PDB file of N, CA, C and O in Angstrom:
ATOM      1  N   UNK A   1      38.749 163.960 168.763  1.00  0.00           N
ATOM      2  CA  UNK A   1      38.901 163.812 167.662  1.00  0.00           C
ATOM      3  C   UNK A   1      37.376 163.620 167.198  1.00  0.00           C
ATOM      4  O   UNK A   1      36.304 163.743 167.790  1.00  0.00           O
ATOM      5  N   UNK A   2      37.823 163.178 165.560  1.00  0.00           N
ATOM      6  CA  UNK A   2      36.828 163.508 164.465  1.00  0.00           C
ATOM      7  C   UNK A   2      36.434 161.953 164.791  1.00  0.00           C
ATOM      8  O   UNK A   2      36.921 161.098 165.531  1.00  0.00           O
ATOM      9  N   UNK A   3      35.053 161.998 163.670  1.00  0.00           N
ATOM     10  CA  UNK A   3      34.721 160.106 162.711  1.00  0.00           C
ATOM     11  C   UNK A   3      36.029 159.489 163.056  1.00  0.00           C
ATOM     12  O   UNK A   3      36.618 158.669 163.760  1.00  0.00           O
ATOM     13  N   UNK A   4      36.156 160.733 161.769  1.00  0.00           N
ATOM     14  CA  UNK A   4      37.761 159.918 160.830  1.00  0.00           C
ATOM     15  C   UNK A   4      38.857 159.386 161.487  1.00  0.00           C
ATOM     16  O   UNK A   4      39.219 158.213 161.399  1.00  0.00           O
ATOM     17  N   UNK A   5      39.367 160.226 162.124  1.00  0.00           N
ATOM     18  CA  UNK A   5      40.721 159.593 163.064  1.00  0.00           C
ATOM     19  C   UNK A   5      40.615 158.576 163.861  1.00  0.00           C
ATOM     20  O   UNK A   5      41.616 158.040 164.337  1.00  0.00           O
ATOM     21  N   UNK A   6      39.237 158.119 164.149  1.00  0.00           N
ATOM     22  CA  UNK A   6      39.179 156.813 165.743  1.00  0.00           C
ATOM     23  C   UNK A   6      38.620 156.337 164.822  1.00  0.00           C
ATOM     24  O   UNK A   6      37.501 156.001 165.209  1.00  0.00           O
ATOM     25  N   UNK A   7      38.835 155.979 163.211  1.00  0.00           N
ATOM     26  CA  UNK A   7      38.441 155.130 162.212  1.00  0.00           C
ATOM     27  C   UNK A   7      39.708 155.100 161.926  1.00  0.00           C
ATOM     28  O   UNK A   7      40.414 154.128 162.195  1.00  0.00           O
ATOM     29  N   UNK A   8      40.085 156.039 161.415  1.00  0.00           N
ATOM     30  CA  UNK A   8      41.941 155.451 160.889  1.00  0.00           C
ATOM     31  C   UNK A   8      43.327 154.385 162.051  1.00  0.00           C
ATOM     32  O   UNK A   8      44.338 153.691 161.946  1.00  0.00           O
ATOM     33  N   UNK A   9      42.182 155.071 163.266  1.00  0.00           N
ATOM     34  CA  UNK A   9      42.940 154.774 164.345  1.00  0.00           C
ATOM     35  C   UNK A   9      42.487 153.102 164.520  1.00  0.00           C
ATOM     36  O   UNK A   9      43.344 152.219 164.514  1.00  0.00           O
ATOM     37  N   UNK A  10      41.186 152.846 164.658  1.00  0.00           N
ATOM     38  CA  UNK A  10      41.331 151.576 164.623  1.00  0.00           C
ATOM     39  C   UNK A  10      41.416 150.995 163.379  1.00  0.00           C
ATOM     40  O   UNK A  10      41.634 149.803 163.592  1.00  0.00           O
ATOM     41  N   UNK A  11      41.360 151.196 162.197  1.00  0.00           N
ATOM     42  CA  UNK A  11      42.674 150.452 161.188  1.00  0.00           C
ATOM     43  C   UNK A  11      43.436 150.024 161.949  1.00  0.00           C
ATOM     44  O   UNK A  11      43.369 149.019 162.657  1.00  0.00           O
ATOM     45  N   UNK A  12      44.356 150.921 161.814  1.00  0.00           N
ATOM     46  CA  UNK A  12      45.659 150.912 162.401  1.00  0.00           C
ATOM     47  C   UNK A  12      46.019 149.779 163.258  1.00  0.00           C
ATOM     48  O   UNK A  12      47.110 149.209 163.222  1.00  0.00           O
ATOM     49  N   UNK A  13      44.647 149.368 164.343  1.00  0.00           N
ATOM     50  CA  UNK A  13      45.319 148.752 165.632  1.00  0.00           C
ATOM     51  C   UNK A  13      45.045 148.117 164.688  1.00  0.00           C
ATOM     52  O   UNK A  13      46.108 147.916 164.101  1.00  0.00           O
ATOM     53  N   UNK A  14      43.836 147.430 163.895  1.00  0.00           N
ATOM     54  CA  UNK A  14      43.526 145.920 163.016  1.00  0.00           C
ATOM     55  C   UNK A  14      44.490 145.280 162.575  1.00  0.00           C
ATOM     56  O   UNK A  14      44.818 144.120 162.826  1.00  0.00           O
ATOM     57  N   UNK A  15      45.028 146.134 161.814  1.00  0.00           N
ATOM     58  CA  UNK A  15      46.841 145.862 161.005  1.00  0.00           C
ATOM     59  C   UNK A  15      46.891 145.433 161.987  1.00  0.00           C
ATOM     60  O   UNK A  15      46.204 144.497 162.395  1.00  0.00           O
ATOM     61  N   UNK A  16      48.095 146.299 162.848  1.00  0.00           N
ATOM     62  CA  UNK A  16      49.493 145.615 163.722  1.00  0.00           C
ATOM     63  C   UNK A  16      48.068 143.898 164.673  1.00  0.00           C
ATOM     64  O   UNK A  16      48.342 142.876 165.303  1.00  0.00           O
ATOM     65  N   UNK A  17      47.202 144.302 164.381  1.00  0.00           N
ATOM     66  CA  UNK A  17      47.015 143.039 165.487  1.00  0.00           C
ATOM     67  C   UNK A  17      46.471 142.049 164.610  1.00  0.00           C
ATOM     68  O   UNK A  17      46.545 140.897 165.036  1.00  0.00           O
ATOM     69  N   UNK A  18      45.794 142.261 163.174  1.00  0.00           N
ATOM     70  CA  UNK A  18      46.791 140.902 162.291  1.00  0.00           C
ATOM     71  C   UNK A  18      48.037 140.275 161.803  1.00  0.00           C
ATOM     72  O   UNK A  18      48.392 139.134 161.507  1.00  0.00           O
ATOM     73  N   UNK A  19      48.623 141.585 161.835  1.00  0.00           N
ATOM     74  CA  UNK A  19      50.419 141.031 161.474  1.00  0.00           C
ATOM     75  C   UNK A  19      50.617 140.196 163.053  1.00  0.00           C
ATOM     76  O   UNK A  19      51.202 139.127 163.228  1.00  0.00           O
ATOM     77  N   UNK A  20      50.010 140.961 163.983  1.00  0.00           N
ATOM     78  CA  UNK A  20      51.339 140.105 164.992  1.00  0.00           C
ATOM     79  C   UNK A  20      50.191 138.632 164.917  1.00  0.00           C
ATOM     80  O   UNK A  20      50.706 137.719 164.272  1.00  0.00           O
ATOM     81  N   UNK A  21      48.892 138.325 165.418  1.00  0.00           N
ATOM     82  CA  UNK A  21      48.468 137.308 164.852  1.00  0.00           C
ATOM     83  C   UNK A  21      49.108 136.184 164.140  1.00  0.00           C
ATOM     84  O   UNK A  21      49.319 135.078 164.638  1.00  0.00           O
ATOM     85  N   UNK A  22      49.362 136.499 163.098  1.00  0.00           N
ATOM     86  CA  UNK A  22      49.872 136.064 161.697  1.00  0.00           C
ATOM     87  C   UNK A  22      51.202 135.080 162.517  1.00  0.00           C
ATOM     88  O   UNK A  22      51.441 133.897 162.760  1.00  0.00           O
ATOM     89  N   UNK A  23      51.735 136.226 162.696  1.00  0.00           N
ATOM     90  CA  UNK A  23      53.381 136.070 163.642  1.00  0.00           C
ATOM     91  C   UNK A  23      53.286 135.284 164.135  1.00  0.00           C
ATOM     92  O   UNK A  23      53.948 134.345 163.695  1.00  0.00           O
ATOM     93  N   UNK A  24      52.540 135.037 165.240  1.00  0.00           N
ATOM     94  CA  UNK A  24      52.133 133.809 166.199  1.00  0.00           C
ATOM     95  C   UNK A  24      51.605 132.460 165.999  1.00  0.00           C
ATOM     96  O   UNK A  24      51.996 131.506 166.671  1.00  0.00           O
ATOM     97  N   UNK A  25      50.621 132.364 164.978  1.00  0.00           N
ATOM     98  CA  UNK A  25      50.435 131.105 164.212  1.00  0.00           C
ATOM     99  C   UNK A  25      51.405 130.738 163.449  1.00  0.00           C
ATOM    100  O   UNK A  25      51.514 129.516 163.551  1.00  0.00           O
ATOM    101  N   UNK A  26      52.193 131.179 162.709  1.00  0.00           N
ATOM    102  CA  UNK A  26      53.419 130.865 162.321  1.00  0.00           C
ATOM    103  C   UNK A  26      54.089 130.044 163.143  1.00  0.00           C
ATOM    104  O   UNK A  26      54.372 128.852 163.025  1.00  0.00           O
ATOM    105  N   UNK A  27      54.389 131.115 164.305  1.00  0.00           N
ATOM    106  CA  UNK A  27      55.975 130.074 165.288  1.00  0.00           C
ATOM    107  C   UNK A  27      54.872 128.699 166.126  1.00  0.00           C
ATOM    108  O   UNK A  27      55.445 127.955 166.922  1.00  0.00           O
ATOM    109  N   UNK A  28      53.393 128.494 165.867  1.00  0.00           N
ATOM    110  CA  UNK A  28      52.808 127.725 166.781  1.00  0.00           C
ATOM    111  C   UNK A  28      52.671 126.869 165.799  1.00  0.00           C
ATOM    112  O   UNK A  28      52.134 125.841 166.214  1.00  0.00           O
ATOM    113  N   UNK A  29      53.024 126.821 164.193  1.00  0.00           N
ATOM    114  CA  UNK A  29      52.974 125.848 163.310  1.00  0.00           C
ATOM    115  C   UNK A  29      54.585 124.965 163.447  1.00  0.00           C
ATOM    116  O   UNK A  29      54.939 123.795 163.587  1.00  0.00           O
ATOM    117  N   UNK A  30      55.319 126.450 163.297  1.00  0.00           N
ATOM    118  CA  UNK A  30      56.894 125.732 163.543  1.00  0.00           C
ATOM    119  C   UNK A  30      57.229 124.677 165.037  1.00  0.00           C
ATOM    120  O   UNK A  30      57.876 123.652 165.252  1.00  0.00           O
ATOM    121  N   UNK A  31      56.219 125.791 165.991  1.00  0.00           N
ATOM    122  CA  UNK A  31      56.383 124.475 167.235  1.00  0.00           C
ATOM    123  C   UNK A  31      56.316 123.290 167.068  1.00  0.00           C
ATOM    124  O   UNK A  31      57.275 122.518 167.049  1.00  0.00           O
ATOM    125  N   UNK A  32      54.355 122.823 166.828  1.00  0.00           N
ATOM    126  CA  UNK A  32      54.128 121.929 165.988  1.00  0.00           C
ATOM    127  C   UNK A  32      55.089 121.131 165.391  1.00  0.00           C
ATOM    128  O   UNK A  32      55.664 120.183 165.925  1.00  0.00           O
ATOM    129  N   UNK A  33      55.227 121.499 164.397  1.00  0.00           N
ATOM    130  CA  UNK A  33      56.206 120.242 163.627  1.00  0.00           C
ATOM    131  C   UNK A  33      57.727 119.981 164.717  1.00  0.00           C
ATOM    132  O   UNK A  33      58.266 118.875 164.732  1.00  0.00           O
ATOM    133  N   UNK A  34      58.179 120.960 165.430  1.00  0.00           N
ATOM    134  CA  UNK A  34      59.389 120.634 166.067  1.00  0.00           C
ATOM    135  C   UNK A  34      59.120 119.872 167.238  1.00  0.00           C
ATOM    136  O   UNK A  34      60.086 119.494 167.901  1.00  0.00           O
ATOM    137  N   UNK A  35      57.457 119.456 167.764  1.00  0.00           N
ATOM    138  CA  UNK A  35      57.377 118.759 168.921  1.00  0.00           C
ATOM    139  C   UNK A  35      57.118 117.284 168.089  1.00  0.00           C
ATOM    140  O   UNK A  35      57.619 116.253 168.537  1.00  0.00           O
ATOM    141  N   UNK A  36      56.279 117.272 166.819  1.00  0.00           N
ATOM    142  CA  UNK A  36      56.279 116.332 166.035  1.00  0.00           C
ATOM    143  C   UNK A  36      57.993 115.499 165.767  1.00  0.00           C
ATOM    144  O   UNK A  36      58.138 114.285 165.625  1.00  0.00           O
ATOM    145  N   UNK A  37      58.710 116.154 165.758  1.00  0.00           N
ATOM    146  CA  UNK A  37      60.493 115.935 165.725  1.00  0.00           C
ATOM    147  C   UNK A  37      60.688 115.412 166.543  1.00  0.00           C
ATOM    148  O   UNK A  37      60.968 114.251 166.245  1.00  0.00           O
ATOM    149  N   UNK A  38      60.717 115.619 167.675  1.00  0.00           N
ATOM    150  CA  UNK A  38      61.047 115.490 169.439  1.00  0.00           C
ATOM    151  C   UNK A  38      60.988 113.921 169.476  1.00  0.00           C
ATOM    152  O   UNK A  38      61.913 113.118 169.592  1.00  0.00           O
ATOM    153  N   UNK A  39      58.687 113.567 169.254  1.00  0.00           N
ATOM    154  CA  UNK A  39      58.328 112.683 169.691  1.00  0.00           C
ATOM    155  C   UNK A  39      59.092 111.800 168.880  1.00  0.00           C
ATOM    156  O   UNK A  39      59.493 110.824 169.514  1.00  0.00           O
ATOM    157  N   UNK A  40      59.459 111.830 167.543  1.00  0.00           N
ATOM    158  CA  UNK A  40      60.108 110.659 167.265  1.00  0.00           C
ATOM    159  C   UNK A  40      60.988 110.270 166.815  1.00  0.00           C
ATOM    160  O   UNK A  40      61.150 109.402 165.957  1.00  0.00           O
ATOM    161  N   UNK A  41      61.916 111.119 167.566  1.00  0.00           N
ATOM    162  CA  UNK A  41      63.566 111.315 167.950  1.00  0.00           C
ATOM    163  C   UNK A  41      63.376 110.223 168.969  1.00  0.00           C
ATOM    164  O   UNK A  41      63.979 109.150 169.004  1.00  0.00           O
ATOM    165  N   UNK A  42      62.011 110.862 170.180  1.00  0.00           N
ATOM    166  CA  UNK A  42      61.898 109.996 171.494  1.00  0.00           C
ATOM    167  C   UNK A  42      61.703 108.566 171.213  1.00  0.00           C
ATOM    168  O   UNK A  42      62.492 107.770 171.723  1.00  0.00           O
ATOM    169  N   UNK A  43      60.789 108.161 170.494  1.00  0.00           N
ATOM    170  CA  UNK A  43      60.597 107.070 170.196  1.00  0.00           C
ATOM    171  C   UNK A  43      62.124 105.931 169.679  1.00  0.00           C
ATOM    172  O   UNK A  43      62.579 104.893 170.160  1.00  0.00           O
ATOM    173  N   UNK A  44      62.490 106.739 168.572  1.00  0.00           N
ATOM    174  CA  UNK A  44      63.854 106.164 168.770  1.00  0.00           C
ATOM    175  C   UNK A  44      64.791 105.155 169.262  1.00  0.00           C
ATOM    176  O   UNK A  44      65.260 104.032 169.075  1.00  0.00           O
ATOM    177  N   UNK A  45      64.796 106.804 170.426  1.00  0.00           N
ATOM    178  CA  UNK A  45      65.812 106.882 171.358  1.00  0.00           C
ATOM    179  C   UNK A  45      65.091 106.068 172.366  1.00  0.00           C
ATOM    180  O   UNK A  45      65.951 105.696 173.164  1.00  0.00           O
ATOM    181  N   UNK A  46      64.140 105.691 172.656  1.00  0.00           N
ATOM    182  CA  UNK A  46      63.269 104.248 173.339  1.00  0.00           C
ATOM    183  C   UNK A  46      63.080 103.217 173.248  1.00  0.00           C
ATOM    184  O   UNK A  46      62.802 102.426 174.149  1.00  0.00           O
ATOM    185  N   UNK A  47      63.263 102.910 171.463  1.00  0.00           N
ATOM    186  CA  UNK A  47      63.768 101.697 171.133  1.00  0.00           C
ATOM    187  C   UNK A  47      64.777 101.316 171.825  1.00  0.00           C
ATOM    188  O   UNK A  47      64.696 100.535 172.773  1.00  0.00           O
ATOM    189  N   UNK A  48      66.420 102.140 171.166  1.00  0.00           N
ATOM    190  CA  UNK A  48      67.423 101.223 171.663  1.00  0.00           C
ATOM    191  C   UNK A  48      67.807 101.627 172.799  1.00  0.00           C
ATOM    192  O   UNK A  48      68.976 101.300 173.003  1.00  0.00           O
ATOM    193  N   UNK A  49      67.185 102.388 173.916  1.00  0.00           N
ATOM    194  CA  UNK A  49      67.210 101.591 174.713  1.00  0.00           C
ATOM    195  C   UNK A  49      67.233 100.567 175.548  1.00  0.00           C
ATOM    196  O   UNK A  49      68.145 100.198 176.288  1.00  0.00           O
ATOM    197  N   UNK A  50      65.262  99.755 175.244  1.00  0.00           N
ATOM    198  CA  UNK A  50      65.620  99.037 175.057  1.00  0.00           C
ATOM    199  C   UNK A  50      65.472  98.136 174.404  1.00  0.00           C
ATOM    200  O   UNK A  50      64.786  97.253 174.921  1.00  0.00           O
ATOM    201  N   UNK A  51      65.835  97.951 173.429  1.00  0.00           N
ATOM    202  CA  UNK A  51      67.381  96.381 173.354  1.00  0.00           C
ATOM    203  C   UNK A  51      68.014  96.332 173.610  1.00  0.00           C
ATOM    204  O   UNK A  51      68.390  95.216 173.968  1.00  0.00           O
ATOM    205  N   UNK A  52      68.829  97.372 173.728  1.00  0.00           N
ATOM    206  CA  UNK A  52      70.105  97.772 174.784  1.00  0.00           C
ATOM    207  C   UNK A  52      70.146  97.014 175.832  1.00  0.00           C
ATOM    208  O   UNK A  52      71.213  96.435 176.036  1.00  0.00           O
ATOM    209  N   UNK A  53      69.374  96.866 176.486  1.00  0.00           N
ATOM    210  CA  UNK A  53      68.521  96.699 177.785  1.00  0.00           C
ATOM    211  C   UNK A  53      68.411  94.739 177.202  1.00  0.00           C
ATOM    212  O   UNK A  53      69.047  93.701 177.020  1.00  0.00           O
ATOM    213  N   UNK A  54      67.856  95.013 177.179  1.00  0.00           N
ATOM    214  CA  UNK A  54      67.409  93.403 176.209  1.00  0.00           C
ATOM    215  C   UNK A  54      68.722  92.473 175.771  1.00  0.00           C
ATOM    216  O   UNK A  54      68.525  91.264 175.648  1.00  0.00           O
ATOM    217  N   UNK A  55      69.518  92.791 175.629  1.00  0.00           N
ATOM    218  CA  UNK A  55      70.140  92.313 174.968  1.00  0.00           C
ATOM    219  C   UNK A  55      71.348  92.178 176.277  1.00  0.00           C
ATOM    220  O   UNK A  55      71.978  91.167 176.585  1.00  0.00           O
ATOM    221  N   UNK A  56      71.420  93.582 176.918  1.00  0.00           N
ATOM    222  CA  UNK A  56      72.445  93.376 178.360  1.00  0.00           C
ATOM    223  C   UNK A  56      71.838  91.968 178.732  1.00  0.00           C
ATOM    224  O   UNK A  56      72.559  91.000 178.489  1.00  0.00           O
ATOM    225  N   UNK A  57      70.018  91.631 179.554  1.00  0.00           N
ATOM    226  CA  UNK A  57      70.045  90.847 179.851  1.00  0.00           C
ATOM    227  C   UNK A  57      70.632  89.908 179.479  1.00  0.00           C
ATOM    228  O   UNK A  57      71.594  89.299 179.945  1.00  0.00           O
ATOM    229  N   UNK A  58      69.667  89.705 178.072  1.00  0.00           N
ATOM    230  CA  UNK A  58      70.699  87.763 177.149  1.00  0.00           C
ATOM    231  C   UNK A  58      72.124  88.256 178.094  1.00  0.00           C
ATOM    232  O   UNK A  58      72.219  88.172 179.319  1.00  0.00           O
ATOM    233  N   UNK A  59      73.086  88.742 177.215  1.00  0.00           N
ATOM    234  CA  UNK A  59      73.927  88.761 177.274  1.00  0.00           C
ATOM    235  C   UNK A  59      74.646  88.293 178.955  1.00  0.00           C
ATOM    236  O   UNK A  59      75.470  87.382 179.030  1.00  0.00           O
ATOM    237  N   UNK A  60      74.349  88.786 179.740  1.00  0.00           N
ATOM    238  CA  UNK A  60      73.607  88.364 181.120  1.00  0.00           C
ATOM    239  C   UNK A  60      73.432  86.904 181.654  1.00  0.00           C
ATOM    240  O   UNK A  60      74.170  86.310 182.440  1.00  0.00           O
ATOM    241  N   UNK A  61      72.425  86.512 181.122  1.00  0.00           N
ATOM    242  CA  UNK A  61      71.760  84.929 181.141  1.00  0.00           C
ATOM    243  C   UNK A  61      72.942  84.320 180.545  1.00  0.00           C
ATOM    244  O   UNK A  61      73.456  83.344 181.091  1.00  0.00           O
ATOM    245  N   UNK A  62      73.385  84.781 179.542  1.00  0.00           N
ATOM    246  CA  UNK A  62      74.118  83.830 179.038  1.00  0.00           C
ATOM    247  C   UNK A  62      75.235  83.686 180.081  1.00  0.00           C
ATOM    248  O   UNK A  62      75.637  82.524 180.025  1.00  0.00           O
ATOM    249  N   UNK A  63      75.649  84.121 180.658  1.00  0.00           N
ATOM    250  CA  UNK A  63      77.438  84.876 181.396  1.00  0.00           C
ATOM    251  C   UNK A  63      77.286  83.498 182.802  1.00  0.00           C
ATOM    252  O   UNK A  63      77.919  82.470 183.044  1.00  0.00           O
ATOM    253  N   UNK A  64      76.086  84.210 183.457  1.00  0.00           N
ATOM    254  CA  UNK A  64      75.842  83.626 184.656  1.00  0.00           C
ATOM    255  C   UNK A  64      74.952  81.961 184.229  1.00  0.00           C
ATOM    256  O   UNK A  64      74.166  81.464 185.037  1.00  0.00           O
ATOM    257  N   UNK A  65      75.263  81.290 182.855  1.00  0.00           N
ATOM    258  CA  UNK A  65      74.336  80.448 182.824  1.00  0.00           C
ATOM    259  C   UNK A  65      72.751  79.939 183.113  1.00  0.00           C
ATOM    260  O   UNK A  65      72.403  78.766 183.254  1.00  0.00           O
ATOM    261  N   UNK A  66      72.030  80.928 183.154  1.00  0.00           N
ATOM    262  CA  UNK A  66      70.176  80.936 183.169  1.00  0.00           C
ATOM    263  C   UNK A  66      70.015  80.427 181.926  1.00  0.00           C
ATOM    264  O   UNK A  66      69.038  79.742 181.623  1.00  0.00           O
ATOM    265  N   UNK A  67      70.841  80.686 181.222  1.00  0.00           N
ATOM    266  CA  UNK A  67      70.099  80.441 179.609  1.00  0.00           C
ATOM    267  C   UNK A  67      70.457  79.241 179.043  1.00  0.00           C
ATOM    268  O   UNK A  67      70.027  78.928 177.933  1.00  0.00           O
TER     269      UNK A  67
END
């Protein structure tokens, strides 16, 4: 192999590596956004559950004349 062929192969692999790296970075950005959305959804869900349990506890206290 000549130096020119070796240099062409190195350039080809560098371009392939850069394209793969770009795709991985785009996927990571998408996963970060999805993770943030899931955190927000889980926070809302936990607030709803806590509120529901508090209302249920209040109704039970009222029904059993604890309050």
